[in-house]
ZARO-903543 format. One line per field, with one value per residue (C-alpha): residue in three letters; x, y, z; residue number from 1; chain. Coordinates in pm, 1 decimal, padded with zeros to 6 digits. Each point is the difference from the previous one (the first is absolute). Layout:
N
aa <- c(ALA  ...)
c1 <- c(X  ...)
c2 <- c(Y  ...)
c3 <- c(Z  ...)
i <- c(NUM  ...)
ch <- c(A  ...)
This chain:
303
aa <- c(MET  GLU  GLN  GLU  SER  ARG  SER  TYR  TYR  ARG  PRO  THR  SER  LEU  GLU  ARG  ILE  PHE  SER  ASP  LEU  PHE  ASP  ILE  TYR  LYS  ARG  HIS  PHE  GLY  TRP  LEU  PHE  PHE  ILE  SER  PHE  PHE  SER  LEU  LEU  LEU  LEU  GLN  PRO  VAL  LEU  LEU  ARG  PHE  GLN  ALA  SER  TYR  THR  ASP  LEU  LEU  ALA  ARG  LEU  GLU  GLU  ASP  PRO  THR  LEU  LEU  VAL  THR  PHE  TYR  ARG  LYS  PHE  LEU  GLY  VAL  ALA  VAL  LEU  MET  LEU  ALA  TYR  TYR  ALA  PHE  LEU  GLN  PRO  PHE  ILE  ILE  LEU  PHE  VAL  VAL  ARG  ARG  GLU  GLU  ASP  PRO  SER  VAL  SER  VAL  GLY  LYS  ILE  PHE  VAL  GLU  THR  LEU  ARG  LYS  TYR  PHE  LEU  ARG  SER  PHE  GLY  ILE  LEU  LEU  ALA  THR  VAL  PHE  ILE  MET  VAL  GLY  GLY  THR  ILE  LEU  GLY  LEU  LEU  ALA  LEU  VAL  ILE  GLY  ALA  LEU  PHE  SER  LEU  LEU  PHE  LEU  VAL  VAL  VAL  LEU  TYR  PRO  VAL  GLU  ALA  VAL  LEU  VAL  MET  GLU  ASP  GLU  GLY  ILE  PHE  ALA  SER  ILE  GLY  ARG  SER  MET  LYS  LEU  VAL  LEU  LYS  ASP  PHE  TRP  ARG  VAL  THR  GLY  TYR  ILE  LEU  LEU  PHE  LEU  LEU  PHE  TYR  MET  MET  ALA  SER  MET  ILE  LEU  SER  THR  ILE  THR  MET  ILE  PRO  TYR  ALA  GLY  LYS  PHE  LEU  GLY  ASP  LEU  PHE  SER  SER  SER  GLN  ASP  ALA  SER  GLY  LEU  GLY  PHE  LEU  SER  TYR  MET  SER  ASN  PRO  LEU  TYR  VAL  VAL  LEU  ASN  THR  LEU  THR  SER  ALA  LEU  LEU  GLN  PRO  LEU  GLY  PRO  ILE  LEU  SER  LEU  LEU  VAL  TYR  PHE  HIS  VAL  ARG  TYR  LEU  ASP  ASP  ARG  ASP  ARG  GLN  ALA  ARG  GLU  GLU  PRO  LEU  PRO  PRO  ASN  THR  ASP  ASP  ASP  GLU  ASP  ILE  GLN  ASP  LEU  LEU  ARG)
c1 <- c(00000.0  00123.2  00066.3  00083.9  -00358.3  -00140.4  -00078.1  00149.8  00330.0  00207.0  00202.2  -00227.5  -00007.9  -00172.4  -00290.2  -00036.1  00006.6  -00275.2  -00200.2  00025.5  -00084.4  -00328.7  -00079.9  00020.3  -00188.4  -00280.9  -00026.3  -00033.0  -00154.8  -00319.1  00156.7  00302.8  -00222.1  -00239.5  00274.4  00174.6  -00323.5  -00125.3  00331.1  00036.3  -00357.2  00079.2  00291.0  -00198.5  -00162.1  00342.5  00156.0  -00290.7  00026.4  00373.2  -00067.1  -00249.8  00236.4  00290.1  -00198.5  -00106.4  00350.9  00150.8  -00242.3  00082.4  00374.2  00095.2  -00182.3  00128.4  00327.2  -00015.7  -00274.3  00279.6  00067.9  -00365.7  00015.9  00310.1  -00153.0  -00313.5  00209.6  00205.3  -00319.5  -00128.7  00340.2  00000.4  -00354.0  00099.9  00301.7  -00227.3  -00238.8  00273.4  00161.7  -00317.8  -00114.2  00323.8  00075.6  -00371.5  -00016.5  00321.0  -00115.3  -00346.3  00144.8  00238.7  -00263.0  -00270.4  00243.1  00073.1  -00357.5  -00291.2  -00226.6  00205.8  -00209.0  00070.5  -00052.4  00283.1  00232.3  -00107.8  00080.6  00331.4  00103.4  -00075.5  00152.9  00318.2  00090.0  -00164.9  00245.4  00307.5  -00146.5  -00055.6  00360.3  00125.1  -00194.8  00121.9  00360.5  -00044.4  -00115.8  00308.8  00229.1  -00147.0  00011.5  00358.8  00099.8  -00159.2  00177.5  00332.4  -00082.7  -00050.5  00369.5  00046.4  -00260.4  -00357.7  00095.7  00177.5  -00309.5  -00220.4  00233.4  00019.8  -00379.3  -00041.3  00255.5  -00172.3  -00348.1  00118.3  00197.1  -00276.2  -00290.0  -00051.2  00067.9  -00362.1  00008.4  00322.8  -00172.6  -00297.6  00181.1  00305.9  -00146.1  00305.9  00040.6  -00005.4  00365.9  00056.7  -00282.9  00149.6  00346.5  -00135.4  -00201.5  00308.8  00212.4  -00255.4  -00073.5  00371.8  00005.7  -00178.3  -00016.0  -00030.4  -00266.1  -00207.1  00047.4  -00147.4  -00300.5  -00070.9  00044.5  -00235.6  -00252.1  00020.1  -00047.3  -00307.9  -00128.8  00035.5  -00168.8  -00286.3  -00037.0  -00015.2  -00260.9  -00217.6  00036.2  -00106.4  -00305.9  -00085.1  00021.8  -00228.2  -00319.4  00179.3  00191.4  -00233.4  00014.3  00376.9  00061.4  -00256.4  00155.3  00352.7  -00059.7  -00248.4  00083.4  -00155.5  00275.3  00053.4  00304.6  00204.0  -00067.4  -00110.6  -00372.3  00013.5  00071.9  -00326.7  -00154.8  00238.5  -00213.7  -00313.6  -00117.3  -00059.0  00350.0  00147.0  -00170.5  00095.7  00360.3  00017.0  -00138.4  00261.0  00284.1  -00107.3  00027.5  00374.9  00088.5  00064.5  00237.6  00307.1  00006.6  -00061.6  00293.6  00222.4  -00087.2  00086.8  00327.2  00080.2  -00057.4  00223.3  00297.9  -00046.6  00026.6  00322.8  00143.0  -00086.9  00145.4  00328.2  00018.8  -00062.8  00269.3  00247.5  -00093.3  00021.0  00327.8  00238.1  00020.6  00320.8  00279.5  00092.9  00290.0  00171.3  -00059.4  00168.0  00299.2  00038.0  -00014.0  00270.4  00224.5  -00046.2  00105.8)
c2 <- c(00000.0  00350.4  00184.7  00345.7  00068.7  -00050.7  00302.3  -00161.7  -00085.5  00271.0  00069.6  00053.0  00152.9  -00081.6  00235.8  -00106.1  -00375.8  00008.2  00246.9  -00235.1  -00299.8  00141.9  00156.1  -00341.7  -00164.1  00255.4  -00013.9  -00379.9  -00051.1  -00177.7  -00296.8  -00023.1  -00015.2  -00248.7  -00240.5  00021.5  -00049.3  -00288.3  -00187.8  00048.4  -00118.9  -00321.4  -00061.7  00046.5  -00348.9  -00166.3  00234.8  -00048.7  -00377.4  00023.2  00225.4  -00249.0  -00289.6  00188.5  00063.9  -00364.2  -00135.7  00236.2  -00124.9  -00365.6  00037.7  -00065.7  -00334.2  -00104.2  00169.3  -00182.4  00246.0  00253.2  -00163.7  00047.0  00363.1  00073.1  -00175.7  00215.2  00310.7  -00078.0  -00041.9  00340.9  00157.7  -00135.2  00129.9  00345.6  00000.8  -00092.7  00279.7  00265.0  -00154.1  00086.2  00319.9  00199.5  -00035.4  00040.8  00337.3  00118.9  -00114.4  00147.4  00343.0  -00010.2  -00119.3  00239.7  00292.9  -00087.4  -00080.6  00055.3  -00219.0  -00320.3  -00270.3  -00135.5  -00352.2  00047.5  00120.9  -00293.7  -00254.2  00168.7  -00007.4  -00370.8  -00094.5  00209.2  00083.5  -00224.1  -00292.9  00222.6  00223.7  -00304.3  -00108.5  00350.0  00010.6  -00346.7  00093.2  00327.4  -00185.8  -00222.9  00297.3  00196.6  -00295.8  -00072.7  00364.4  00028.8  -00315.4  00136.6  00330.3  -00182.3  -00082.8  00373.5  -00005.1  00129.6  00338.4  -00172.5  -00209.4  00309.5  00180.0  -00307.7  -00026.0  00372.4  -00010.2  -00295.8  00151.4  00320.6  -00150.8  -00250.8  00240.5  00079.2  -00357.9  -00057.2  00324.5  -00116.0  -00326.8  00175.3  00291.3  -00185.6  -00352.1  -00162.9  -00346.0  -00076.2  00048.3  00264.4  00206.8  -00040.8  00099.7  00290.2  00128.8  -00002.9  00173.4  00274.3  00078.0  00025.2  00300.3  00201.4  -00234.2  00246.6  00215.6  -00307.1  -00131.0  00324.3  -00024.1  -00360.6  00054.0  00299.2  -00196.7  -00297.8  00233.6  00151.3  -00347.1  -00134.9  00304.2  -00009.6  -00375.1  00041.1  00275.0  -00199.9  -00316.1  00193.3  00134.2  -00352.5  -00130.9  00263.9  -00212.0  -00288.5  00191.0  -00107.2  -00367.5  00015.2  00147.0  -00229.9  -00313.4  00121.8  00020.7  -00284.0  -00292.9  -00239.7  00028.3  -00303.9  -00217.3  00191.1  00333.1  00150.0  00014.2  00379.4  -00018.5  -00180.6  00318.8  -00028.3  -00279.2  00215.0  00051.4  00372.9  00045.0  -00195.6  00229.6  00318.2  -00113.8  -00090.0  00341.6  00186.7  -00222.8  00052.3  00376.5  -00025.4  -00302.7  00181.2  00260.1  -00225.6  -00114.3  00357.1  00126.7  -00276.7  00118.3  00361.9  -00107.1  -00202.0  00299.0  00216.6  -00238.0  -00105.9  00365.0  00039.3  -00319.6  00104.4  00346.3  -00146.1  -00243.6  00274.3  00213.0  -00288.5  -00063.2  00362.8  00067.2  00239.2  00345.6  00060.9  00152.5  00304.3  00094.3  -00335.4  00033.5  00341.9  -00138.3  -00281.9  00247.5  00212.1  -00307.2  -00088.2  00346.6)
c3 <- c(00000.0  -00079.1  00324.3  -00139.5  -00104.5  00350.6  00217.4  00313.4  -00170.5  00168.0  00313.3  00296.7  00346.1  00327.5  -00068.6  -00363.4  00054.0  00264.0  -00207.3  -00299.8  00219.2  00123.8  -00336.5  -00170.6  00286.7  -00017.0  -00379.8  -00010.0  00343.0  -00110.2  -00175.7  00229.3  00307.5  -00158.1  -00110.7  00338.5  00193.3  -00213.2  00007.8  00376.4  00052.7  -00186.9  00237.1  00320.6  00023.1  -00027.4  00256.6  00240.2  -00029.5  00072.2  00300.3  00143.7  -00071.4  00159.0  00318.2  00020.4  -00064.6  00254.7  00264.0  -00074.2  -00054.0  00361.9  -00006.7  -00343.2  -00113.3  -00335.9  -00101.1  -00052.9  -00339.1  -00096.6  00106.7  -00209.9  -00301.5  00021.5  00058.7  -00311.5  -00202.7  00111.5  -00068.3  -00357.5  -00049.0  00121.5  -00232.0  -00291.3  00097.7  -00000.3  -00309.5  -00188.6  00169.3  -00010.4  -00372.6  -00075.1  00177.9  -00165.9  -00342.9  00057.3  00079.4  -00297.6  -00250.1  00122.2  -00009.5  -00363.3  -00104.4  00245.9  -00215.3  00038.1  00167.6  00346.9  -00135.7  -00249.2  00276.8  00217.8  -00274.2  -00084.9  00366.5  00032.6  -00334.5  00005.3  00358.8  00261.1  -00000.6  -00014.3  00269.6  00222.6  -00059.5  00081.6  00327.2  00096.0  -00077.5  00187.1  00311.7  -00008.9  -00063.1  00290.1  00238.8  -00102.7  00028.4  00343.1  00122.1  -00125.1  00167.6  00329.0  -00007.9  00059.3  00280.0  -00025.1  -00143.8  -00288.3  -00071.1  -00005.4  -00239.8  -00223.3  -00011.0  -00067.8  -00281.4  -00167.4  00036.9  -00168.4  -00289.7  -00076.9  00042.4  -00372.6  -00119.5  -00109.3  -00198.0  -00167.4  -00093.3  -00160.4  -00163.4  -00131.0  -00037.7  00157.0  00152.2  00371.8  00089.0  -00267.4  00155.3  00348.3  -00118.6  -00203.9  00296.4  00222.0  -00262.6  -00062.3  00366.4  00082.1  -00235.7  00269.9  00299.5  00286.7  -00161.1  -00090.4  00355.3  00133.6  -00232.9  00099.6  00374.7  -00001.1  -00204.1  00239.5  00296.5  -00163.3  -00095.2  00354.7  00154.2  -00250.1  00050.2  00380.3  -00027.1  -00239.9  00211.5  00309.6  -00181.2  -00114.3  00356.9  00153.1  -00030.8  00174.4  00266.8  00280.6  -00095.1  -00047.1  00345.6  00160.4  -00151.1  00071.3  00375.5  00020.7  00226.0  -00251.4  -00262.3  -00223.3  00045.9  -00253.2  00167.9  -00332.7  00060.6  -00001.5  -00375.7  -00073.6  -00141.4  -00298.2  -00146.7  00005.9  -00364.0  00050.9  00142.8  -00291.5  -00251.8  00188.2  00038.0  -00369.2  -00095.4  00205.6  -00123.7  -00362.0  00047.8  00061.7  -00214.9  -00333.7  00145.4  00028.3  -00365.1  -00121.8  00206.5  -00138.2  -00352.0  00083.6  00164.5  -00312.5  -00231.2  00222.0  00011.8  -00362.6  -00106.9  00197.8  -00150.8  -00357.1  00058.1  00126.7  -00292.0  -00254.3  00161.1  -00034.2  -00362.8  -00120.6  -00188.3  00166.1  -00167.5  -00194.8  00205.7  -00208.6  00228.5  -00063.2  -00374.5  -00001.2  00193.5  -00253.9  -00288.9  00168.1  00035.3  -00366.9  -00102.7)
i <- c(1  2  3  4  5  6  7  8  9  10  11  12  13  14  15  16  17  18  19  20  21  22  23  24  25  26  27  28  29  30  31  32  33  34  35  36  37  38  39  40  41  42  43  44  45  46  47  48  49  50  51  52  53  54  55  56  57  58  59  60  61  62  63  64  65  66  67  68  69  70  71  72  73  74  75  76  77  78  79  80  81  82  83  84  85  86  87  88  89  90  91  92  93  94  95  96  97  98  99  100  101  102  103  104  105  106  107  108  109  110  111  112  113  114  115  116  117  118  119  120  121  122  123  124  125  126  127  128  129  130  131  132  133  134  135  136  137  138  139  140  141  142  143  144  145  146  147  148  149  150  151  152  153  154  155  156  157  158  159  160  161  162  163  164  165  166  167  168  169  170  171  172  173  174  175  176  177  178  179  180  181  182  183  184  185  186  187  188  189  190  191  192  193  194  195  196  197  198  199  200  201  202  203  204  205  206  207  208  209  210  211  212  213  214  215  216  217  218  219  220  221  222  223  224  225  226  227  228  229  230  231  232  233  234  235  236  237  238  239  240  241  242  243  244  245  246  247  248  249  250  251  252  253  254  255  256  257  258  259  260  261  262  263  264  265  266  267  268  269  270  271  272  273  274  275  276  277  278  279  280  281  282  283  284  285  286  287  288  289  290  291  292  293  294  295  296  297  298  299  300  301  302  303)
ch <- c(A  A  A  A  A  A  A  A  A  A  A  A  A  A  A  A  A  A  A  A  A  A  A  A  A  A  A  A  A  A  A  A  A  A  A  A  A  A  A  A  A  A  A  A  A  A  A  A  A  A  A  A  A  A  A  A  A  A  A  A  A  A  A  A  A  A  A  A  A  A  A  A  A  A  A  A  A  A  A  A  A  A  A  A  A  A  A  A  A  A  A  A  A  A  A  A  A  A  A  A  A  A  A  A  A  A  A  A  A  A  A  A  A  A  A  A  A  A  A  A  A  A  A  A  A  A  A  A  A  A  A  A  A  A  A  A  A  A  A  A  A  A  A  A  A  A  A  A  A  A  A  A  A  A  A  A  A  A  A  A  A  A  A  A  A  A  A  A  A  A  A  A  A  A  A  A  A  A  A  A  A  A  A  A  A  A  A  A  A  A  A  A  A  A  A  A  A  A  A  A  A  A  A  A  A  A  A  A  A  A  A  A  A  A  A  A  A  A  A  A  A  A  A  A  A  A  A  A  A  A  A  A  A  A  A  A  A  A  A  A  A  A  A  A  A  A  A  A  A  A  A  A  A  A  A  A  A  A  A  A  A  A  A  A  A  A  A  A  A  A  A  A  A  A  A  A  A  A  A  A  A  A  A  A  A  A  A  A  A  A  A  A  A  A  A  A  A  A  A  A  A  A  A)
């Protein structure tokens, strides 16, 4: 895809990148919210079943330690499902924004099919590789104590943040996308780190506020169950409200409000670092201007 023709292909600043982020979000809010909400709603039955299974296994674990294998197997299944969910949703949102910016009439169905056909499997591989890279980097960081692990994790989060945008915009393979993402972000690592940290701070605060609003109808039950003497064996009876259908819908609605922001930011970060990389490459490829002073010296020597 040609990057130079895109309005966000440019160096950015703190004010500009967040202005662009919310401008894109607002312009495409309807479809982005609907896709995020619908996909999250499809996940809820599986997550609720895992939550109930987790509570039951935790209560019986002391009597039968072999149930730990069952727990890890179910946990792995949910983890794979979540990876598949993000492997579709992130490239879909990025592709949706790019296609709709180019042609507002392009159908959502066409973007959906293109995401599944061209990017889903590679996106899943990228996320899986990213998990292993982050776990490995964190373990290596632990050799330098906890602070080293935190710095290792932060570094990997930052350099891999636009990897899904690299996949969609440059149509690279799994490891080529990972390597390309790292190379591009290192062009302006500290500035990008600042953008991502501020975004994560905003995301966590917004998520806490929305979660608190969602819990308001269940605050009395939550506090009552929390201090009740009739807790179940696992001690998690105070979380029973989370299986309430109304809570599930409300929680899905609030989560869907924030879901599209991360992929949009990764696209804007990609355009920023891609511009810097192209500018540096063009500067290296431009021929040096003739040195007239040296030419005059040579002519003097010839005389």
